[in-house]
C-alpha positions in Angstrom: -18.1 -194.6 107.3 -15.3 -195.5 106.1 -14.3 -194.3 104.1 -11.5 -196.3 106.5 -2.4 -199.8 110.0 0.2 -198.9 111.1 1.7 -198.9 107.4 5.4 -197.5 108.2 7.8 -199.7 110.2 5.2 -202.4 111.0 4.0 -202.9 107.2 3.8 -201.5 104.1 1.2 -198.7 105.3 -1.5 -200.7 103.8 -4.3 -200.3 105.9 -4.9 -196.9 107.0 -7.0 -196.9 109.8 -5.1 -198.7 111.8 -2.4 -196.3 111.4 -4.2 -193.6 113.2 -4.6 -195.1 116.4 -1.7 -197.4 117.0 0.6 -194.4 116.5 -1.4 -191.9 118.5 -1.9 -194.2 121.3 0.4 -196.6 122.3 -0.9 -197.7 125.7 -4.0 -199.3 123.4 -1.9 -202.1 121.8 -1.1 -203.6 125.2 -4.5 -202.9 126.7 -6.1 -204.2 123.8 -4.5 -207.2 123.8 -4.8 -207.6 127.7 -8.4 -207.1 127.7 -9.1 -209.7 124.6 -10.7 -212.9 125.8 -9.8 -216.1 124.6 -11.7 -217.8 121.6 -12.6 -220.8 123.6 -16.3 -221.8 123.1 -18.8 -221.3 125.9 -19.6 -224.3 127.9 -23.5 -223.2 127.9 -26.1 -221.1 126.0 -24.8 -217.5 125.2 -26.6 -214.4 124.6 -25.1 -211.4 122.7 -25.9 -208.0 122.6 -25.4 -206.3 118.9 -26.4 -202.3 118.8 -26.5 -200.9 115.5 -28.3 -198.1 113.5 -29.9 -200.2 110.5 -33.3 -200.7 109.6 -34.8 -204.1 110.1 -31.9 -205.7 111.4 -33.8 -207.4 114.1 -35.7 -209.4 111.6 -32.2 -210.4 110.2 -31.3 -211.4 114.0 -34.4 -213.0 114.4 -33.2 -215.5 111.6 -30.2 -216.2 113.2 -31.8 -216.9 116.5 -34.2 -219.5 114.8 -31.3 -221.2 113.8 -28.7 -221.2 116.7 -30.5 -221.7 119.7 -27.3 -222.0 121.6 -25.9 -218.5 120.6 -28.8 -215.8 120.9 -28.7 -212.3 120.1 -30.3 -209.4 121.4 -30.2 -206.0 119.2 -30.6 -202.9 120.0 -31.3 -199.5 117.8 -29.1 -197.2 118.6 -29.8 -194.7 115.5 -31.3 -191.9 117.6 -27.4 -191.1 119.0 -25.1 -193.8 117.9 -21.9 -192.8 119.3 -23.3 -191.0 122.2 -24.7 -194.2 123.2 -21.7 -196.4 123.0 -19.3 -193.7 124.6 -21.6 -193.9 127.8 -21.7 -197.6 127.8 -18.0 -198.1 127.4 -17.3 -195.4 130.2 -19.8 -197.4 132.3 -18.3 -200.6 131.5 -21.8 -201.9 129.8 -20.6 -202.1 126.2 -22.2 -204.5 124.0 -20.6 -207.4 122.6 -20.9 -206.2 119.4 -21.4 -202.7 117.6 -22.0 -200.8 114.5 -18.9 -198.4 114.0 -18.3 -196.5 111.0 -14.9 -196.7 109.1 -14.4 -192.9 110.2 -15.0 -193.4 113.5 -12.8 -196.7 114.3 -9.6 -194.8 114.7 -11.1 -192.6 117.3 -12.5 -195.2 119.6 -9.5 -197.4 119.1 -7.7 -194.6 121.1 -10.3 -195.1 123.9 -9.5 -198.8 123.9 -13.2 -199.5 123.1 -12.6 -202.7 121.1 -11.0 -206.3 121.8 -8.7 -208.2 119.2 -10.5 -210.9 117.7 -7.6 -212.7 115.8 -7.1 -215.2 118.8 -9.8 -216.8 117.0 -8.3 -218.1 113.6 -12.0 -217.5 111.9 -11.6 -214.0 112.0 -8.6 -213.6 110.3 -9.6 -216.2 107.7 -12.5 -214.0 106.9 -10.1 -211.4 105.1 -10.8 -213.0 101.8 -14.6 -212.7 101.8 -14.4 -209.2 101.7 -13.7 -206.3 99.4 -10.1 -205.5 99.6 -10.1 -202.0 100.7 -13.0 -202.6 103.3 -10.9 -205.0 105.2 -7.6 -202.4 105.1 -10.1 -200.0 107.0 -10.7 -202.7 109.7 -7.9 -204.8 110.3 -5.2 -202.5 111.4 -2.8 -204.5 108.8 -0.8 -206.7 111.1 -2.0 -205.7 114.5 -5.4 -207.5 114.8 -8.8 -208.0 113.9 -10.9 -205.3 115.8 -14.2 -205.1 113.1 -15.7 -206.9 110.2 -16.6 -204.6 107.3 -20.3 -204.7 106.7 -21.4 -202.1 104.2 -19.8 -199.6 101.8 -20.7 -196.4 100.2 -19.1 -196.5 96.7 -20.0 -192.9 94.9 -21.6 -192.3 91.8 -23.2 -189.8 89.8 -27.4 -189.6 89.9 -28.2 -187.8 87.0 -32.2 -186.4 85.9 -31.5 -187.9 82.4 -34.7 -186.4 81.4 -33.5 -182.9 82.3 -30.1 -183.3 80.4 -31.8 -184.4 77.5 -34.4 -181.1 77.8 -31.4 -178.9 77.6 -29.2 -181.0 75.0 -26.3 -181.2 77.7 -24.4 -184.8 77.5 -24.1 -186.5 80.9 -20.6 -185.4 82.2 -17.6 -187.5 82.6 -15.1 -185.6 84.4 -15.2 -182.9 86.2 -14.6 -180.2 84.1 -17.3 -181.5 81.8 -19.6 -181.2 85.3 -18.8 -177.7 85.9 -19.6 -176.6 82.0 -22.6 -178.4 82.3 -23.7 -176.8 85.3 -23.1 -173.5 83.4 -25.0 -174.4 80.5 -28.2 -175.9 83.1 -28.1 -172.3 84.9 -28.0 -170.2 81.9 -30.7 -172.3 80.3 -32.6 -171.9 83.0 -32.0 -169.4 86.1 -33.7 -171.8 88.7 -31.9 -174.8 87.9 -28.6 -176.0 89.5 -26.6 -179.2 88.5 -26.6 -180.3 92.4 -26.3 -178.9 95.8 -23.2 -178.4 98.2 -24.3 -179.1 101.4 -21.6 -177.4 104.1 -22.6 -179.1 106.9 -21.7 -182.6 105.5 -17.9 -183.6 106.2 -18.3 -187.1 105.5 -19.3 -186.3 101.9 -16.7 -184.2 101.3 -14.6 -186.2 102.5 -15.4 -188.7 100.0 -15.0 -186.4 97.4 -11.1 -185.4 98.6 -10.6 -189.1 98.9 -11.4 -189.8 94.9 -8.4 -187.3 94.2 -6.1 -189.3 96.5 -6.0 -186.3 98.9 -4.5 -188.1 101.7 -5.3 -186.7 105.0 -2.8 -188.5 107.3 0.2 -190.1 106.8 3.1 -191.5 109.2 6.8 -191.1 109.3 9.5 -190.3 111.8 7.3 -191.6 114.3 4.7 -189.2 113.9 1.6 -188.4 112.3 1.8 -186.5 109.2 -1.3 -184.4 109.0 -2.3 -183.4 105.2 -5.5 -181.8 105.5 -4.9 -179.3 103.3 -2.7 -180.6 100.7 -2.5 -179.7 97.2 -5.5 -182.4 95.9 -7.7 -181.1 99.0 -7.2 -177.7 97.8 -8.0 -178.7 94.1 -11.1 -180.0 95.3 -12.1 -177.4 97.6 -11.2 -174.8 94.8 -13.5 -176.4 92.3 -16.2 -176.3 94.5 -15.7 -172.7 95.8 -16.0 -171.3 92.0 -19.3 -173.4 91.6 -20.3 -171.8 94.9 -19.2 -168.6 93.7 -21.2 -168.5 90.2 -24.3 -169.8 91.9 -24.2 -172.9 90.0 -24.7 -175.2 93.1 -27.0 -174.6 95.9 -25.8 -174.4 99.5 -29.2 -174.0 101.3 -30.1 -177.9 101.3 -29.1 -180.3 103.8 -28.6 -184.0 102.5 -31.9 -186.0 102.9 -34.0 -183.3 104.4 -37.7 -182.4 103.4 -36.4 -179.3 101.6 -34.1 -181.1 99.5 -36.7 -183.6 98.3 -38.8 -180.4 97.3 -36.0 -179.0 95.3 -35.6 -182.1 93.4 -39.7 -182.9 92.9 -39.7 -179.4 91.5 -37.0 -179.9 89.2 -34.9 -177.5 90.6 -31.8 -179.9 90.3 -30.6 -181.8 88.0 -27.8 -184.2 89.7 -27.0 -185.5 92.7 -23.4 -186.7 93.8 -24.1 -189.8 96.1 -23.2 -193.1 97.2 -24.6 -196.8 96.7 -26.8 -196.9 100.1 -28.6 -193.5 98.7 -30.4 -195.2 95.5 -33.4 -196.1 97.9 -33.9 -192.1 98.7 -35.2 -190.8 95.5 -37.2 -194.2 95.0 -38.7 -194.1 98.2 -39.5 -190.1 98.5 -40.0 -189.3 95.2 -41.9 -192.1 93.4 -43.3 -189.6 90.8 -40.1 -189.5 89.1 -39.5 -193.0 88.3 -37.6 -194.0 85.0 -36.5 -190.4 85.0 -33.1 -191.0 86.8 -29.7 -192.7 85.9 -26.8 -193.6 87.8 -23.5 -193.2 86.2 -19.9 -193.3 87.2 -18.7 -190.3 89.2 -17.0 -187.7 87.5 -13.4 -188.2 87.3 -10.2 -185.8 87.7 -7.9 -187.7 85.3 -7.4 -190.5 83.3 -7.3 -193.0 86.3 -11.2 -192.8 86.8 -10.5 -193.1 90.3 -13.8 -193.1 92.8 -14.4 -192.1 96.4 -16.4 -193.6 99.3 -19.0 -191.9 101.6 -20.4 -194.0 104.5 -20.3 -197.4 105.2 -19.5 -199.3 108.6 -18.3 -202.3 110.6 -19.4 -204.7 113.2 -16.8 -204.2 115.8 -15.8 -206.3 118.7 -16.4 -204.6 121.9 -14.2 -204.2 125.1 -15.6 -206.4 127.6 -17.1 -209.2 125.6 -16.8 -212.4 127.4 -18.2 -214.3 124.2 -15.2 -214.0 121.5 -15.5 -217.2 119.8 -19.6 -216.5 119.5 -19.0 -213.1 118.5 -17.1 -214.2 115.6 -19.3 -216.5 114.6 -22.4 -214.6 114.7 -20.3 -211.4 113.0 -18.9 -213.4 110.3 -22.5 -214.8 109.7 -23.8 -211.8 109.5 -21.9 -210.1 107.3 -20.8 -212.7 104.7 -24.1 -215.2 104.4 -25.8 -214.7 101.5 -29.4 -214.7 102.9 -28.6 -212.3 105.7 -27.1 -209.7 103.4 -29.9 -210.0 100.9 -32.0 -209.3 104.1 -29.8 -206.5 105.0 -30.0 -205.1 101.6 -33.7 -205.3 101.1 -34.5 -204.0 104.4 -32.1 -201.7 105.5 -30.6 -200.7 102.4 -27.1 -201.8 102.7 -24.8 -202.2 100.1 -22.6 -205.1 101.3 -18.9 -205.1 102.0 -18.5 -208.6 101.5 -17.8 -210.6 98.0 -20.6 -212.7 98.1 -22.9 -209.5 98.6 -22.1 -208.0 95.5 -23.1 -211.3 94.0 -26.8 -211.2 95.5 -29.5 -211.5 92.6 -31.2 -208.2 93.8 -27.8 -206.5 92.8 -27.5 -207.9 89.5 -30.8 -207.0 88.1 -32.3 -203.9 86.8 -33.9 -201.5 89.0 -37.3 -200.2 87.7 -37.2 -196.7 89.2 -34.0 -196.1 87.5 -35.2 -197.4 84.1 -34.3 -201.0 84.8 -30.7 -200.3 84.7 -28.3 -202.3 86.6 -27.4 -199.5 88.9 -25.1 -201.6 91.0 -22.7 -202.7 88.5 -21.9 -198.7 88.4 -21.2 -199.2 92.2 -19.3 -202.3 91.8 -17.0 -200.9 89.7 -16.7 -197.5 91.8 -15.9 -199.9 94.5 -13.1 -201.3 92.6 -11.7 -198.0 92.0 -11.2 -196.6 96.0 -7.8 -195.9 97.0 -7.1 -198.3 99.6 -4.6 -196.2 101.4 -6.6 -193.4 102.4 -6.5 -192.8 105.9 -8.9 -191.3 108.7 -7.2 -190.0 111.7 -7.6 -190.5 115.4 -9.5 -187.4 116.2 -11.7 -187.3 112.9 -14.7 -186.1 114.3 -13.1 -183.2 116.1 -11.8 -182.5 112.6 -15.2 -182.8 110.7 -16.8 -180.7 113.1 -14.4 -177.9 112.4 -14.4 -178.5 108.9 -18.0 -178.4 108.7 -18.2 -174.8 110.6 -15.5 -173.6 108.4 -17.7 -174.7 105.3 -20.9 -173.3 106.5 -19.5 -169.9 107.1 -17.5 -170.2 103.2 -20.9 -171.0 101.9 -22.5 -167.9 103.6 -19.6 -165.7 102.0 -17.3 -165.6 105.1 -14.1 -167.0 103.8 -13.3 -170.0 101.4 -13.3 -173.6 101.4 -9.6 -173.3 101.3 -10.0 -171.4 104.7 -12.1 -174.5 105.7 -9.3 -177.0 104.9 -6.6 -174.5 106.9 -9.0 -174.8 109.9 -9.6 -178.6 110.0 -5.9 -179.0 109.7 -5.2 -176.7 112.5 -7.8 -178.5 114.5 -6.1 -182.1 113.5 -2.8 -180.8 114.8 -4.3 -179.3 118.1 -6.5 -182.2 119.0 -4.0 -184.4 118.6 -1.4 -182.7 120.5 -4.2 -182.1 123.5 -4.1 -186.1 123.4 -0.3 -186.2 123.2 -0.6 -188.1 119.9 2.7 -187.4 118.1 1.9 -185.2 114.7 3.4 -182.6 112.7 2.0 -180.6 109.8 2.7 -182.9 106.7 3.9 -181.6 103.2 
């Protein structure tokens, strides 16, 4: 996740996610520090618990265990209910040493004092230079500590059925205005064809679109959170997609990654996909007969700055209760910066690495056969460079996302608009923060 520091009095508002929690729950600062174990190495053999959702991660861990007999790691896949399982473990005082946590979930868990500060270990802070800058700003909480290390990211791009665009004589769009025009031309030429689909039950994807347009959902000033979910930039994005929905230029009956979605693409009913780096394997693995028909190009832009957005991605967080911080930092750093580990994670789990070394992997510098042997990862690398580091997630982001999805689904069905959905998400953010005694006000 993100996607994603106390950046007012404490520093220069550079690490967005951290603002969220620190301002919202002052008690978590002291509890985090009090709970943090020392960074002294254990005297004997150590066994760490690492919970995650990544396919093939057990094989990566096996490699570590073979090379590090004194620090063994046991892995558990919690993909069936990631945050429910973590939440229950935290309540029971049985959290693992390390856990995969999305960028957008970090602030919420931080308010629950779910993490320990690993900055007591110099190696944790020293890892900063090893990661893409915007990912560190999402996890480090600026000068207040290191509570997680970035693992993967979801820089966004446009997946294009180049054969369909060529068939109808339509140029691949570079701006969102061109994309809307292309949508009209495609649908006019073939009434069964739409340029893409809009998944109303996917707030994370929509947040990525907002992120690209510098639609900052949260800020901090005057000792309060300034909630700006319904900003002018957010409304611009909402109004844009509302027009496409109203004109029936995009479908709204498909869920991302669903069987129905792949069926629509298989039948040549959809001509493009607004997705993230981790999605490259989706079409390759589920639509093998369309090999050679897809290209990946930069995400359409709103203006000359060419900014991009992020959808998804995650961290490996240092969890509360761990008694082996030194060993956790050592494994976490290896897991997310070692070239061999990163290569395995990319190959087995499809992770697009957050580490600088990961972007240099041979597999990410070659052409991909499915995509016309194009170097698609160059596109994602450029996208990653254009992601706004100041984008902030809120301390009650899950509640906001649920409210946004509920209202977007109604809008897609003709009950209200996407602008109304933003208003409801804004109201949900303010109410949820008030309920948790987090100082907040409606921003401008």
